[in-house]
C-alpha positions, 0 to 999 in steps of 0.5 A: 500500500502507498504511504499515507501522505501519498494517497489521493483524497479518493484513494484514502476515502475508498480505503476508509470505506473499505475498512468501515464495510469490513467492520460493519459486516463483522469480517474483522476479528478482535485481533485485527480490529484495533489495527483497522481502527487506528488505520481508519483514524489516520485516514480521517486525519489525512482526509481532513488535512486534504479538505483544509488544504483545498479550502485554503487554496480555493479561498486564496484563488477566490480572493485573488479573483475578487481583487482582479475584478475590483477596479483600482481606486482613482479619479472618477470620470467626472472628477478632476485629478488635482 
């Protein structure tokens, strides 16, 4: 399996779903359960970090676009600049 930080969001979410399905179906014995719960917790942490990073990128891009759309402050057409 890939290193946790190298997983894409989709891969991490799919693995988390797989773990949850196995636990819900009762396919996991008690010896494996703690290992899978720890892996699931790591995946949740990774997914949250990826969501936060995406939100920050979107906010940065949105703010940049808003600045580009805002006309610069300067004299209005009917005002004399001095």
